[in-house]
C-alpha positions as CSV (number, residue, x, y, z in Angstrom):
1,M,36.9,3.5,7.8
2,L,36.2,3.9,4.2
3,L,33.3,2.1,3.2
4,L,31.9,0.6,0.3
5,L,30.9,3.4,-2.6
6,T,27.6,2.4,-4.0
7,C,24.6,4.4,-5.8
8,W,21.4,3.5,-6.1
9,V,18.3,5.1,-7.8
10,M,14.9,4.5,-5.9
11,P,11.7,5.4,-7.1
12,L,9.4,8.0,-6.0
13,R,7.6,5.8,-3.2
14,A,8.4,2.4,-1.6
15,D,5.0,2.3,-0.2
16,T,5.8,-0.9,2.4
17,I,9.4,-1.1,3.6
18,L,10.1,-4.3,5.6
19,I,12.8,-4.0,8.1
20,L,14.2,-7.6,8.5
21,G,16.6,-7.5,11.5
22,D,17.7,-8.3,15.1
23,S,17.8,-6.7,18.4
24,L,19.2,-3.6,17.0
25,S,16.2,-2.8,15.3
26,A,13.7,-4.5,17.7
27,S,13.8,-1.8,20.4
28,Y,15.8,-4.2,22.7
29,G,15.8,-3.0,26.5
30,M,12.9,-0.6,25.7
31,N,9.0,0.5,24.6
32,E,8.8,0.0,20.8
33,D,7.3,3.1,20.6
34,I,10.8,5.0,21.1
35,G,12.7,2.5,19.0
36,W,14.6,4.0,15.7
37,V,12.2,2.4,13.1
38,N,8.7,3.8,15.1
39,L,10.4,7.1,15.0
40,L,10.9,6.5,11.1
41,R,7.3,6.0,10.5
42,A,6.5,9.7,12.0
43,K,9.2,11.1,9.3
44,M,7.9,9.1,6.6
45,P,4.2,9.2,6.9
46,E,3.6,8.4,3.5
47,H,5.2,4.6,3.6
48,K,3.8,1.9,5.4
49,I,7.1,0.5,7.5
50,I,6.7,-3.0,8.8
51,N,9.4,-3.8,11.4
52,A,10.0,-7.5,11.4
53,A,13.3,-7.4,13.6
54,V,13.3,-10.0,16.0
55,S,15.8,-9.9,19.0
56,G,18.5,-12.6,18.8
57,E,17.6,-13.2,15.4
58,T,20.3,-15.0,13.1
59,S,20.8,-14.9,9.4
60,A,19.3,-18.3,9.5
61,G,16.0,-17.3,11.3
62,G,15.5,-14.3,9.0
63,L,15.7,-16.6,5.8
64,R,13.0,-18.6,7.5
65,R,10.6,-16.3,8.0
66,L,11.2,-14.1,5.1
67,P,8.8,-16.2,2.6
68,A,5.9,-15.5,4.8
69,L,6.7,-12.0,5.4
70,L,7.1,-11.4,1.5
71,D,3.8,-13.0,0.9
72,S,2.0,-11.3,3.5
73,D,3.4,-7.8,3.4
74,K,4.5,-7.6,-0.5
75,P,7.2,-5.1,0.4
76,Q,8.6,-2.7,-2.3
77,L,11.8,-2.4,-0.3
78,V,13.5,-4.8,2.3
79,F,16.1,-3.4,4.6
80,V,18.2,-6.3,5.6
81,E,20.1,-5.9,9.2
82,L,21.4,-9.3,10.2
83,G,24.5,-10.8,11.0
84,A,25.4,-9.6,14.2
85,N,24.0,-12.7,16.1
86,D,25.9,-15.3,13.7
87,G,28.9,-13.4,14.5
88,L,28.5,-13.3,18.4
89,R,27.8,-17.1,18.1
90,G,30.9,-17.7,16.3
91,F,29.2,-19.1,13.3
92,P,31.1,-20.1,10.1
93,I,31.7,-17.4,7.6
94,E,30.5,-19.4,4.7
95,Q,27.1,-20.0,6.4
96,L,26.2,-16.4,7.0
97,K,27.3,-15.5,3.5
98,N,25.0,-18.1,2.0
99,N,22.3,-17.2,4.2
100,L,22.3,-13.2,3.2
101,T,22.3,-14.4,-0.4
102,K,19.5,-16.4,-0.1
103,I,17.6,-13.5,1.6
104,I,18.6,-11.0,-0.9
105,T,17.4,-13.3,-3.7
106,L,14.1,-13.9,-2.1
107,A,13.5,-10.5,-1.6
108,K,14.5,-9.7,-5.2
109,E,12.6,-12.7,-6.7
110,S,9.6,-10.8,-4.9
111,G,9.9,-7.9,-6.9
112,A,11.4,-5.8,-3.8
113,R,14.4,-3.7,-3.8
114,V,17.0,-4.6,-1.1
115,L,19.0,-2.5,1.1
116,L,21.8,-4.6,2.9
117,S,23.0,-3.1,6.6
118,E,26.8,-3.4,6.8
119,V,27.4,-5.4,10.2
120,M,30.6,-5.7,12.4
121,V,31.7,-7.6,15.3
122,P,33.4,-6.4,18.2
123,P,37.6,-7.0,17.9
124,N,37.8,-9.3,20.7
125,Y,36.6,-12.1,18.5
126,G,40.1,-11.6,16.7
127,P,41.3,-9.8,13.8
128,R,41.0,-12.6,11.6
129,Y,37.4,-13.6,12.1
130,A,36.4,-10.0,12.4
131,K,38.0,-9.2,9.1
132,A,36.3,-11.7,7.3
133,F,32.9,-11.0,9.1
134,N,33.2,-7.8,7.6
135,Q,34.2,-8.8,4.5
136,V,31.2,-10.6,3.8
137,F,28.9,-7.6,3.6
138,Q,30.9,-5.7,1.2
139,T,31.5,-8.7,-1.1
140,L,27.7,-9.6,-1.1
141,A,27.0,-5.9,-1.9
142,K,29.0,-6.4,-5.2
143,E,28.0,-9.6,-5.9
144,Q,24.2,-9.1,-5.7
145,N,24.0,-5.5,-6.8
146,V,22.6,-3.9,-3.9
147,P,23.7,-0.9,-1.7
148,L,25.6,-1.2,1.2
149,V,24.2,1.0,4.3
150,P,27.2,1.7,6.5
151,F,26.6,0.3,10.1
152,F,24.6,2.7,11.9
153,M,26.2,1.2,15.5
154,T,29.7,2.2,14.3
155,D,28.9,6.1,15.6
156,I,27.4,4.8,18.4
157,A,29.3,2.2,20.0
158,P,32.2,4.5,21.1
159,H,30.0,6.4,23.1
160,P,28.7,4.8,26.7
161,E,26.1,7.4,26.8
162,L,24.3,6.0,23.7
163,M,24.7,2.5,25.0
164,Q,22.8,-0.1,27.1
165,A,24.4,-1.7,30.2
166,D,25.4,-4.4,28.1
167,G,27.7,-2.5,26.0
168,L,26.2,-4.2,22.7
169,H,22.6,-2.5,22.2
170,P,21.9,1.3,21.5
171,N,19.5,2.8,24.5
172,E,16.8,5.2,24.3
173,A,18.9,8.5,23.9
174,A,20.4,6.6,20.4
175,Q,17.5,6.0,18.8
176,E,16.6,9.5,17.3
177,Q,20.4,9.5,15.7
178,I,19.7,6.1,14.1
179,S,16.3,7.3,12.4
180,D,18.1,10.5,11.4
181,F,20.9,8.4,10.0
182,M,18.5,5.9,8.1
183,L,16.1,8.4,7.0
184,P,18.0,9.4,3.6
185,W,18.8,5.9,2.7
186,L,14.9,5.3,2.6
187,T,13.6,8.3,1.3
188,P,13.4,9.5,-2.4
189,S,14.0,13.4,-2.8
190,S,12.3,14.2,-6.2
191,A,9.8,13.0,-8.8
192,K,12.5,11.5,-10.6
193,G,14.1,9.5,-7.7
194,S,17.4,10.1,-6.2
195,A,20.7,8.7,-5.8
196,V,20.6,7.1,-2.4
197,P,23.4,8.2,-0.1
198,A,26.5,5.9,-0.6
199,T,29.7,7.1,0.8
200,G,30.9,7.8,4.2
201,S,33.7,7.7,6.6
202,H,34.4,6.7,10.4
C-alpha cells in the first residue's frame, strides 16, 4: 500500500517528546520497561520522552488530557497515535476527524511540532467504514501540514509470533521492531536538521 508522501525538517534537538497514544504505545499486557517507548529512551538519551499513552484511550480522551500535558511538560514534539479505539467502537468518522484536528491545533498553538500516526481498523468492520476511517489521517496530514507516520502495526499484525493472544496488540517480541521503526522519525541526523523519512510501501 502506497503511503502519503510527506517531508518535514526537524531541528537538531527536540528536548521533550510527548507520546499521546493508546494501548499500542502504553505497553498493554506487559511491563512498561520493555515497551517500545521506553526502548526509545535508551536510544535517544539526549531527549526527554514522556509516555502519555493510556490503554483504551480515544481521540476524545486524548483531547481532554492534552491541555494539561502541554502546560506541564511543554513538549517540543508531540507524536499523536490515537484513533484505534474510536474505530473499534464504531464512532463516527467526523467525530474522529474533529477531535484529531483540535489535538493538532492545540499542540501547534503551544509551539510544538506534531507527528501524526496513520491508524487502520481491521477489515471486518466493512470496507466502506475502513476506507473512510483510514482516509481521515491522510486528509488531516494534508490539511494541517503535518507529517504522517505510517502505521507501525502494518508489518507486525500479519505475524502471530509478534502479536498477543487477542490479535490486536503487539507482544514483547515486537517492541524492538517498533522502536527501530519510530527512531528515524524522531531523531534528527545533522546539525542543520534532516528530512524525516516519509515514504514507504507495505
